[in-house]
C-alpha positions as CSV (number, residue, x, y, z in Angstrom):
1,M,58.9,144.2,26.2
2,A,60.9,141.4,25.7
3,L,59.1,139.5,28.5
4,L,55.9,140.3,27.2
5,S,56.7,139.3,23.6
6,V,57.8,136.1,24.7
7,A,54.7,135.6,26.7
8,G,52.0,136.5,24.1
9,M,54.4,133.9,21.6
10,C,54.2,131.3,24.5
11,A,50.4,131.8,25.2
12,S,49.6,131.7,21.7
13,L,51.4,128.1,20.7
14,P,49.2,125.1,20.0
15,A,49.2,122.6,22.8
16,T,49.9,119.4,22.1
17,A,47.3,116.6,21.1
18,A,48.2,114.5,23.9
19,Y,50.0,114.9,27.3
20,V,53.3,113.1,27.0
21,P,55.4,113.8,30.1
22,T,58.7,114.3,29.6
23,D,61.6,112.3,31.3
24,E,62.3,115.4,33.4
25,C,58.7,115.7,34.5
26,M,58.9,111.7,35.4
27,K,61.4,112.1,37.6
28,A,60.0,115.3,39.5
29,R,56.7,113.3,39.9
30,E,58.6,110.9,41.7
31,E,60.8,113.0,44.0
32,F,57.2,114.8,44.3
33,S,55.4,111.5,45.9
34,D,59.0,110.5,48.0
35,A,58.4,114.4,50.1
36,R,55.3,113.2,52.1
37,F,55.4,116.6,53.4
38,G,55.0,119.8,52.5
39,V,54.0,123.2,54.2
40,F,51.5,125.4,52.3
41,I,51.1,129.2,52.8
42,H,48.5,131.7,52.7
43,W,49.2,135.2,52.3
44,G,48.7,138.4,51.0
45,I,47.3,141.7,51.8
46,Y,44.3,140.2,53.2
47,S,46.3,139.4,56.5
48,M,45.9,143.0,57.2
49,F,42.1,142.3,58.1
50,G,42.6,139.2,60.1
51,Q,39.7,137.7,58.5
52,G,41.0,134.7,56.3
53,E,41.6,135.2,52.7
54,W,38.1,135.2,51.3
55,Y,37.6,138.3,53.3
56,L,36.7,140.7,49.9
57,N,34.3,138.0,49.1
58,Y,32.1,138.8,52.0
59,G,30.8,141.9,51.2
60,A,34.0,144.4,50.4
61,D,34.3,146.8,48.0
62,R,37.5,146.1,45.6
63,D,38.7,149.6,45.8
64,E,37.9,150.2,49.1
65,Y,40.0,147.1,49.7
66,A,42.8,147.8,47.2
67,K,43.5,150.5,49.5
68,A,45.3,148.3,52.2
69,A,48.0,147.2,49.9
70,K,49.1,151.1,50.5
71,G,49.8,150.2,54.5
72,F,51.1,146.5,54.1
73,Y,54.4,146.9,55.4
74,P,55.7,143.4,56.8
75,A,58.6,144.6,58.3
76,S,59.1,141.1,60.1
77,F,59.3,138.8,56.8
78,D,62.6,136.9,56.8
79,A,62.7,134.3,53.9
80,K,65.7,132.9,55.5
81,E,64.0,132.4,58.7
82,W,60.8,131.1,57.2
83,V,62.5,128.6,54.9
84,S,64.7,127.6,57.7
85,A,61.8,126.9,60.2
86,I,60.1,124.8,57.2
87,K,63.0,122.9,56.4
88,D,63.4,122.3,60.3
89,A,60.1,120.8,60.3
90,G,60.9,118.2,58.0
91,A,59.1,119.4,55.1
92,K,60.3,119.1,51.6
93,Y,58.7,121.8,49.5
94,I,56.6,125.0,49.8
95,T,53.5,126.0,48.4
96,I,52.9,129.9,48.5
97,T,49.7,131.3,47.1
98,S,51.7,134.5,44.5
99,R,48.2,135.5,43.2
100,H,45.3,134.4,45.0
101,H,41.5,135.0,44.3
102,D,41.8,139.1,45.5
103,G,44.2,139.3,42.6
104,F,47.0,140.7,44.4
105,S,50.2,139.8,42.9
106,M,53.2,138.7,45.8
107,W,55.8,139.2,42.8
108,H,57.0,142.0,40.9
109,T,54.8,141.5,37.8
110,A,54.9,143.5,34.8
111,Q,51.2,142.5,34.1
112,S,49.7,144.8,36.7
113,P,50.5,147.4,39.3
114,Y,48.7,145.7,41.7
115,N,51.7,143.8,43.0
116,I,54.1,143.8,45.9
117,V,56.6,145.7,44.6
118,D,54.9,148.4,43.1
119,G,51.3,148.6,45.0
120,T,53.2,149.3,48.5
121,P,55.6,150.8,50.3
122,W,57.5,147.5,51.6
123,G,58.8,147.2,47.5
124,R,60.0,143.7,47.8
125,D,59.3,141.0,45.7
126,V,58.7,138.2,47.9
127,I,58.4,135.4,45.2
128,K,62.1,136.3,45.0
129,E,63.1,136.3,47.6
130,L,61.6,132.9,48.9
131,A,62.8,131.6,45.6
132,E,66.3,132.5,46.3
133,E,66.3,131.1,49.7
134,C,64.7,127.8,48.5
135,Q,67.2,127.2,46.2
136,K,70.3,127.8,48.6
137,Q,68.4,125.3,51.3
138,G,67.6,122.9,49.0
139,I,64.1,123.4,49.3
140,K,61.8,123.1,46.4
141,L,59.2,125.9,45.2
142,H,55.6,125.4,44.3
143,L,53.4,128.5,43.9
144,Y,49.7,128.6,43.8
145,Y,47.7,130.4,41.3
146,S,44.1,131.6,41.6
147,H,41.9,130.9,37.9
148,I,39.4,133.4,39.6
149,D,40.4,137.2,40.4
150,W,37.4,139.2,42.3
151,T,39.0,142.7,41.5
152,R,39.5,142.4,37.8
153,D,36.5,142.8,35.2
154,D,38.2,141.2,32.5
155,Y,37.6,137.9,34.5
156,P,34.3,136.5,33.7
157,M,32.3,136.6,36.6
158,G,31.4,133.0,38.4
159,R,29.6,132.2,41.7
160,T,32.0,134.1,43.8
161,G,33.2,137.8,44.0
162,R,29.6,139.1,43.1
163,T,29.9,142.1,45.5
164,T,32.9,143.5,44.9
165,G,32.0,146.3,42.5
166,K,33.2,144.4,39.0
167,D,31.4,145.4,35.6
168,P,30.1,142.1,34.1
169,K,29.9,143.8,30.6
170,K,33.8,144.5,30.9
171,A,34.4,140.8,31.0
172,D,36.8,140.0,28.6
173,W,38.1,136.0,28.8
174,K,40.7,136.2,25.9
175,G,42.5,139.4,27.7
176,Y,42.1,138.0,31.0
177,Y,43.9,134.6,29.5
178,K,46.5,136.3,28.4
179,F,47.1,138.0,31.5
180,M,47.4,134.7,33.0
181,N,49.5,133.1,30.7
182,N,52.0,136.3,30.8
183,Q,52.1,136.0,34.5
184,L,53.2,132.4,34.5
185,T,55.7,133.1,32.1
186,E,56.8,135.6,34.4
187,L,57.2,132.9,37.3
188,L,58.5,130.4,35.1
189,T,61.1,132.3,33.6
190,N,62.4,134.7,35.9
191,Y,62.6,132.6,39.2
192,G,64.4,129.7,38.9
193,P,63.0,126.1,39.2
194,I,59.4,126.1,39.8
195,G,58.4,122.4,41.3
196,A,54.9,123.0,40.6
197,I,52.2,125.4,39.5
198,W,49.0,124.7,42.1
199,F,45.9,126.1,40.6
200,D,42.5,126.7,42.2
201,G,39.3,128.4,41.4
202,K,37.6,126.3,38.2
203,W,35.0,125.6,40.7
204,D,34.1,129.2,40.2
205,R,31.9,127.9,37.2
206,D,30.4,125.3,38.3
207,E,27.0,126.2,38.0
208,D,27.2,127.7,34.6
209,P,24.7,126.4,32.8
210,V,27.1,125.6,29.8
211,P,30.7,123.8,30.8
212,F,33.0,126.9,30.8
213,D,36.2,126.4,28.7
214,W,39.0,127.4,30.9
215,E,41.5,126.4,28.0
216,L,43.7,124.4,30.8
217,D,45.2,122.5,27.9
218,E,46.9,125.2,26.0
219,Q,47.4,126.9,30.0
220,Y,49.4,123.4,31.0
221,A,51.5,122.9,27.9
222,M,52.9,126.4,28.0
223,I,54.1,125.7,31.6
224,H,55.6,122.1,30.6
225,R,57.2,124.2,27.3
226,L,58.9,126.4,30.2
227,Q,60.0,124.3,32.4
228,P,59.8,120.8,31.5
229,G,60.1,119.5,35.1
230,C,57.3,122.0,36.7
231,L,54.4,119.6,38.0
232,V,50.8,121.3,37.3
233,G,48.3,120.3,39.8
234,N,44.6,122.0,39.8
235,N,42.4,121.9,43.0
236,H,39.2,121.6,40.8
237,H,37.7,118.6,43.2
238,E,37.4,116.6,40.1
239,T,39.2,113.4,39.1
240,P,42.6,114.8,37.1
241,I,42.3,115.6,33.3
242,E,45.0,115.2,31.1
243,G,48.0,117.9,31.2
244,E,48.1,117.6,35.4
245,D,50.6,115.5,37.2
246,I,49.3,115.5,40.8
247,Q,46.0,115.2,42.2
248,I,44.8,117.2,45.0
249,F,42.3,116.7,47.7
250,E,41.2,119.4,50.2
251,R,40.7,118.8,53.4
252,D,40.3,115.1,53.5
253,L,42.6,112.3,52.7
254,P,42.2,110.7,49.8
255,G,38.7,108.2,49.6
256,E,37.1,110.4,52.9
257,N,35.2,113.5,51.9
258,S,33.9,114.7,55.6
259,Y,34.0,118.7,54.0
260,G,32.4,117.7,50.5
261,L,35.0,118.7,48.5
262,S,37.1,115.8,48.1
263,G,34.8,113.4,46.6
264,Q,36.5,112.7,43.4
265,S,37.7,109.1,42.2
266,I,41.7,108.8,43.3
267,G,43.6,108.5,39.9
268,Q,46.8,107.1,39.1
269,L,48.9,110.1,39.3
270,P,50.7,111.3,42.6
271,L,48.5,112.5,45.6
272,E,48.5,115.3,48.0
273,T,46.3,116.4,50.7
274,C,45.9,119.8,51.5
275,A,45.1,120.8,54.8
276,T,44.7,123.6,57.5
277,M,46.7,124.0,61.0
278,N,44.2,125.3,62.3
279,G,40.7,126.3,60.4
280,M,41.6,129.2,58.3
281,W,44.0,129.2,55.6
282,G,44.7,133.0,55.3
283,Y,45.3,134.6,58.8
284,K,42.3,135.2,61.1
285,I,43.0,136.5,64.2
286,M,40.5,135.1,66.0
287,D,41.4,131.2,64.9
288,Q,43.4,130.1,67.6
289,D,42.0,126.6,67.1
290,Y,45.3,125.2,66.2
291,K,45.6,120.8,65.6
292,S,47.1,119.4,68.1
293,L,50.6,117.6,67.4
294,P,49.4,114.2,67.8
295,T,46.5,115.4,65.5
296,L,48.6,116.4,62.8
297,I,51.4,113.5,63.4
298,Q,48.5,111.1,62.5
299,L,47.3,113.4,59.4
300,L,50.7,112.8,57.9
301,V,50.8,109.1,58.6
302,G,47.2,108.5,57.3
303,A,48.0,110.6,53.8
304,A,51.5,108.4,53.6
305,G,49.3,105.2,54.4
306,K,47.1,106.3,51.3
307,G,50.5,107.0,49.4
308,A,49.8,111.0,49.7
309,N,51.6,113.8,50.4
310,L,50.3,116.2,53.1
311,L,50.5,119.8,52.4
312,L,49.8,121.6,55.8
313,N,49.3,125.2,56.0
314,V,50.1,128.4,57.9
315,G,48.7,132.0,57.6
316,P,51.8,134.4,58.2
317,Q,50.7,137.6,60.3
318,P,50.4,140.9,58.5
319,S,53.7,141.6,60.0
320,G,55.3,138.8,58.1
321,E,56.0,136.4,61.1
322,I,54.9,132.7,61.1
323,P,52.2,132.5,64.2
324,A,54.2,131.6,67.2
325,T,51.6,128.3,67.7
326,A,52.2,127.2,63.7
327,L,55.9,127.4,64.4
328,S,56.0,125.4,67.5
329,R,54.2,122.8,65.7
330,L,56.3,123.2,62.9
331,K,59.5,122.5,65.3
332,E,57.3,119.4,66.9
333,M,56.7,118.2,63.7
334,G,60.1,117.8,62.8
335,E,61.5,116.5,66.2
336,W,59.2,113.6,65.1
337,L,60.2,113.1,61.8
338,R,63.9,113.2,62.5
339,V,63.1,109.9,64.4
340,N,60.5,108.3,62.0
341,G,60.6,109.6,58.7
342,E,61.8,106.5,57.8
343,T,58.8,105.3,57.8
344,I,57.1,108.1,55.8
345,Y,59.8,109.8,53.4
346,G,60.4,107.7,50.0
347,T,57.5,105.4,51.3
348,E,54.2,103.5,49.0
349,R,51.2,103.4,50.2
350,G,50.8,100.2,52.5
351,D,49.2,96.9,51.6
352,F,45.5,97.7,52.9
353,P,43.0,100.3,53.3
354,P,43.1,102.2,56.5
355,Q,42.0,99.9,59.6
356,S,40.0,100.8,63.0
357,W,43.6,100.7,65.0
358,G,45.7,102.7,62.0
359,T,47.1,102.6,58.7
360,S,50.9,101.0,57.1
361,T,53.4,102.3,54.3
362,R,55.8,100.2,52.5
363,K,59.4,100.5,51.5
364,G,61.0,97.4,50.0
365,D,60.6,94.6,51.9
366,K,59.7,96.3,54.9
367,L,56.2,97.2,56.0
368,Y,55.6,99.2,58.7
369,V,52.5,99.1,60.1
370,H,51.5,102.8,62.4
371,L,49.3,101.9,65.3
372,L,47.2,105.0,65.4
373,T,44.3,104.1,67.8
374,P,44.9,100.5,69.0
375,E,42.2,99.2,70.9
376,S,43.9,95.8,71.5
377,K,47.0,94.3,72.3
378,V,46.2,91.9,69.2
379,I,46.5,93.4,66.2
380,H,45.4,91.6,62.4
381,V,47.4,93.0,59.5
382,P,46.1,91.7,56.5
383,T,49.1,91.7,54.3
384,P,49.5,89.3,51.9
385,H,53.1,88.8,52.4
386,K,54.6,86.3,55.1
387,V,56.5,88.1,57.8
388,K,60.1,86.9,58.5
389,K,60.5,89.3,61.5
390,A,58.8,92.0,63.3
391,V,60.8,94.7,65.7
392,E,58.9,97.9,67.2
393,F,60.8,100.8,65.2
394,A,61.8,102.6,67.8
395,T,63.4,100.4,69.6
396,G,64.0,96.8,68.0
397,K,62.4,94.7,70.3
398,S,61.1,91.7,68.7
399,V,57.1,91.5,68.5
400,K,55.1,88.2,68.6
401,F,53.5,87.3,65.3
402,R,51.4,84.1,63.8
403,H,50.1,84.0,60.4
404,E,46.3,83.7,60.3
405,N,43.3,84.6,58.2
406,G,45.0,86.2,55.2
407,G,47.5,88.5,57.1
408,V,50.0,88.0,60.5
409,T,48.5,88.8,63.9
410,L,50.6,91.4,66.2
411,L,50.7,89.7,69.8
412,L,51.6,93.1,71.7
413,D,53.1,93.0,75.5
414,E,51.4,96.0,76.4
415,L,48.6,98.6,74.8
416,P,50.8,101.2,72.9
417,T,50.4,104.8,73.6
418,G,51.6,108.2,72.1
419,P,50.1,109.2,68.6
420,D,51.8,106.5,66.4
421,H,53.3,103.5,67.6
422,I,55.2,101.7,65.1
423,I,55.9,97.9,64.2
424,T,58.1,96.9,61.3
425,L,57.7,93.9,59.4
426,E,60.5,92.4,57.4
427,Q,58.6,90.5,54.8
428,S,59.4,88.1,51.8
429,I,58.2,90.0,48.7
């Protein structure tokens, strides 16, 4: 009862007129940007169907779907194994779905019995176990939280989840909003320090004839009151609004929009691109089309070159195991980062937009030139700073260069191979 009263109090407090990030928040933003690599985990009872996290939206009845919870028993789940594998991959934080659009909560919430402790024979709190293990191993824990619900009648129906059996006559935004804030208060009160709340679902009401008021300002302010160092991000596919601390891009690097979800302008907040390792976010048994290691390395480098983090997704199986191919890719990325992480972690975007041959990252007076797809041994780098020295990052071997055409031209001895050939430029800045 005490938790409910605190949640109600926090939900009713007025939001501040203008968002001024605290010192804790500004420090958290800097640490977030320095991290550059995180792992996304989409996991819930939808994994039992092996059809991805949107399975309920594709014609299933909510009551029949909910019966899957009674058979959810991920006997192979081991928080230590998950966190260890992700840390070994070189990732600095984990973002896991605490509650996806299907409404099933992956922690022991007091707000609904439809949760992993009360609603399954397994009866264990995944978020609690992960939170404790992340703290032990020094990994930040971020929590995905869906703003929409395909099962609860009180969520006013949007453009998705229209065939699940919800009763639109029972919509009650005020009640649903309180429910969400009570849940968020639980997560931010009972599970230790949370690095970020990663919202999703605002796009569900983007076809409403009258703009829907999600009351985000009050919700964001509540989060910042409960944990001043907790960042707020929203995957709404729009330019960030007041109260948000990071800007999210889905499936595309900032400034790109091949999937049609990331056409928003790039703001001044720390940036993050979320991407799948194969085709789906949640586990899909037929989806074995995993991206190759070179593709993943170039995705990570491309994100860093734009001053963005990469949040790379894995979808665990219903057993609680991360698929073997995903684990293999994570291990390989860790091996690459142990050698090349200096050019990724704690860097800023490079001096220029991506070039046909690759990109760059900067750390102090060092510009790391990442040759991803070079087609020539002559590489023009459009940097405004004078170069004092150029060497191969891997070997320390000197690279010939000359200043010209508003930059520096690198003269390589041979055409590079591999996913990323890195040249370090020591500059006068």
